[in-house]
N, C-alpha and C positions, 0 to 999 in steps of 0.2 A: 793299321789303325781302325779301319772300318771293315765290317764283314762284306763279302763279295756278293753283290746283287746285280743282275743284268737288267739293262733296259732303262733309258731315261736318265735325266740328270739326278744329282744327289737329292735335290729338293723334291723332285717329282717322286723319287723312290721313297723318301721319308714320308710323303703324304699318304702313300698306300701301303707301306710296310711297317707294321707296329714294331717289329724287332729292330729294324734299322733306325726308326724314329727314336725309340727309347735309348738306343746306343749313342746316337748323336746327342740327345738331350742329356744323357748321363755325363758325357764329356764336357758339355757346356756348363751344366750346373756345378759339376765338381770343380771346374776351373774358376767359376765365379765365387763359389763358397771358399775355395782356397785363398783367393785374393782378399775377399771381404774379411774372413776370419783372421787372416794374417795381419791386416791393417788394424782390426779391432784389438788383436793381441798387443801390438805395439802401443796403441793408444792407452790400453789398460796398464801396460808396464810403466809408461810415462806418468800416468795418473795415480800410480801406487795401488791399483786394484789388483792385488796378487791372485785372488781366487778367480776373478774373471779373466785375468791374463792367462792363468793356467788352463782354464776350460776352453777359451778361444784358441789358445796355442795348440792344445791337443786336437781340437777339432780341425784346425788348419792342417796339421800333419795327417789326420785321418782323411781329409778331403784330397790332399796331395797324393797319398798312397792309393786311394781309390781311383784317382785319375790315372796314375801310372799303370795300375792293374788293368784298367779298362782299355787303355791304349795298347799295352803290350799283348794282352791275352785276346783282345778282340771281342770279349764278352763283358756284359754289364751286371751280371747276377751278383757278384761280390759287392760292387759299388752300391747297388740298390739297397742291399741289406745293411751294409755298413753305414751308409749315409742316413738311412731311416733311423737307425739306432742312435747315431751321432747327433742328428738334428733333434731327436726327442730329448736326449740327455742335456744338450746345450740349451734348448728352450726352457726346460725345467729349471736349469741353473739360472737362466736369466730371470725367470719368474721368482725364484727364491731370493735372489740377490737384490732385485729391484732396479739396479743400475742408476743412471743419472736421471733424477727427477721422475722416476717411475716409468721411463720410456722403454726399457728393455723388453717388457712383455709384448710390445708391438711386433717384435721379431717373430713371435709365435704365429702371426698372421701370414707369414711366408710358408707355413706348413701346408695349407691346402693346395696351393699351386705346385709346391715341391712334391707332395704326395701324388698329385695327379700326373705330374711329369714322369715320376719314376714307376708308378704302379697302375696307372689308369683309373677309371671311374670307381670301380667297386672297392679295390684295396685302398685307393686314395681317400675315398669317402669314409671308410672304416678307420683309417689312421687319423683323419681330421676329427672325426667324432670322438675317438678315444682321447685325443689331445684336448679337445674342448671339455670333455668330462673331467680331466685332470685340472684344467684351469679353473673350472667352476668349483671343483672340490677344494682347491687351495685359496680361492679368492672370495667365495660366497658362503663358506661354511665356517664352523668354529676352528678349522685347521688354519685359517688365516692368521690366528694369534701366534702360530709358530713361526710365521715369516718375520724376518728382522726388519722388513720394510713395510710400512702401512700405505696402501694405495688409496688415493682419494675416491670419494663417491662418484665424482665426475668421470674419472678414469674407469671405474667399475661399470658404469653405464655405457661409456663410449666403446670400451674394448669389445664386448660381444657383438655390437653392431658392425664394427670394422672387421672382426673375425668372420662373421657370417657373410658379410659382403664379399670378402676375399674368396670364401668358399664358394659362394654362388657364382661368381665370375669364373673361377677356375673350373667349376663343374660344367657351366654352360659352354665354355670353350672346348672342353674335352668331349662333352656330349655332341656338340656340333661337328667336331672333327670325326668322331666315330660314326655319326649319322651320314656325313658326307662320304666317308670311306666305304660304308656299307652300300650306299647308292652307287658309288663308282665301281665297287666289286660286282654288284648285281648287273650293272651295265656291261661290264667286261665279260661276265658270264654269258649274257644274252648275245653279245657280239661274237663271242667265241662259238656259241652254239649255232648262230646264223651262218658263220663262216664255214661250218661243216655240213650245211644242208644245201642240196641242189635246188635252185630257185624254181626250176621248171617242174620237176616231178615231186618235190617235197621230201625226198629220201636223202640219205647220207651221200655226200659227194666224195670225190677222190681223197681229199684231205682228211675228212672224217673217217673214211675207210682205212687209210694208212694208220691212223691212231688206234682204231679198233683192232686192226690186225696185229699191231705190236702188243697190245694188251692181251689179246687172245693167245698169241704165241708164247708170251712169258708165262701165262697161267698154265697152258698145256705143257710147257717145259717143266714147271714145278710139279705138276700132277702126273706127268708122263702119260697124258691122254692124247687122243688123236685130234687132228684139226683138218677140216676139209674146206675147200673153196670151189664154188661154181663160177665159171665165167660164161656169161650168156650174151649172145649176139643175135640181133634181129636180122633174119635172112633178107638180103637184097633190099635193105632199107633205103639206100641211095636211089634205087629205081622207083621205090614207093614215093620218096620225096619229090623226085623229078616229075612224076606223073600226077600226083594228087596235090602237091604244093607243100610248102614248109609248115603252114598252120595245121594241115592234116597230119603232117609228120610229128609235130609237137604233141598233138592229141594222142597219137599212137604211143609215143614215149610215156606220156602220163598214164594211159590205160595199161600199158605193159608193166610199168612200175607198180601200179596198184595190184595187178594180177599176181605179180611175184610176191609182193608184200603180203597178200592175202593167204598165200601158201605157208608163209613162215609164222609159226605159232610160238616158238620159244623166245623169251626175252633176250637170251644170250646170242641169238643169231642176228646178223646184220645184213640188210639189203642196201646196196649202194649203186649209184650210177658211176660206172667206171669212166665213161667218156663217150660222147657221140651216141651211138645206138647200142653200146655195150653196158651190161650190168654185171654186178658181182654179188655173190651171196656167201658170207662167211659163216661157217658152221662149226663152232667149238664142240668138242666131245663126239663129233660124228665120224664114224669109220667109213670105209669105202661103200659098204652096203647102204648105210644111212644116207650118205651123200647121193648115191644113185637114186634112192627113193625120193629124195627131195627134188632132184633134177627132173625125174619123171613127172612129179606133181606140178612143177613149174611149167614144163612143156604142155601138159594137159590144160593148165589154167590159161595159158596164152591161146591154145587152140579154141577154148570155149568162148573167147572173145569174138571169134568168127569174123575177123576184120578182112574184108575183101582186098585182094592184092593181085590185080590183073597183070602186073608187070613182073611178077615173080617167074623164075625159070623152073620152079618146082611143079610137080603134077597137081598138088592141091593149090587152088587159087585163093589162098587165104594167108594171112600173116603168120609166119612160123618163126621159131628160134632154134639156134644150134647151141649146144651146151657142152662145155668141157668141165668135168668134175675131177678134181685132184684131192688126194688125201695124203697126210704125212704125220709122222710121229716126231715132234720136235726134239732136237738134241743140241748139245753144245757145238757140234760140228756143222750144223745146218743153220739156215737163216730163213726168215719169212720170204725173202725174195725167191728162194727155191720153190716154195709153194706157188707163188704167183707165176713164176716162169713155167712151171709144169702145167698149171691150169691153162695158161695161154697157149702152150704147145698143143694140149689136148683139144682146146677149142679150134685151133687151126686145123688139126686133123679131122675134126667133125665137119668143118666147112669143106675140106678137101674131099671128104668121103661122101659128099652129096648133100650136106646141110639137112636141116629139119631132123636132127638126130642128137643122141647123147653119146659121148665118149667118156670113159673113166680110166684112171690110173692111180697108182699108189707108190709113194717113195718108201721103200722098206728100210729098216735099220742097216 
């Protein structure tokens, strides 16, 4: 009956999802119009108004058919088009016939909210304006002589005021909903972006990296291009933290992140904090040679920081990094986890082989 949408209650999802909201509104409006037009058909039959009974009866069947199509198919496109045409024809019929004491044209005032419900602000406004032009043409021009019913001057003055009031209210409600929805979507985008940024270093965090990795992998899979990953570890960072303190350790992480980011110039590349003192650099389109060049540039950038590290077990008494550079050409038989696992293994080898060095490897086809 309803399209499948994840997260939150039906009401919450309707508030933020235009398609679901329109689908639910279509079901509700079709149900109401089926009931109302059915009752009006019976009243007209009992009152001997054959033309009105026929028009309202046909509209009741159209509303019921649209309701069934919407429920069975799970889409509202047919109902939206059918009901727009049906409402337009029915309202013109009301206008032409006049009804009881000239009251039927008041039904035309339901068109603005109905149009807004089905089509939103732009199309709803266009439909409402078009209908108003028809009403003006039939009631305030010489064409009025063709109508079998003569409307009073009081009604001719009252009707446009009522119609425009209905339109203004429907427009305001729809505009407020759209404005609120845009604000909510913008807030969600900001929250989503914040959730993917490491608060200490200001670069992408592990969650953001996983998303970028999936996107880069899928693109490389389509283009048959290479994909490289650098895993970077600060050598003997725990000993640095224990000796200089955690605040100094945080400063080192921030400066290291900036140094690595300063090396990366392509917008497609991603620098992320993998966790703790480890960083990751994702390099789409980079082959093993290109990955090695970037790894060397990263190592040199960290060296240029010249941060003293008296507790390191390496000959140079400054902060250094070990880097594992892995490259792969994605295929349907491989997965992004293989690239991550390989880069992690290579980093482990670099640390075992003395640290302050770069190791590379490539997964061939």
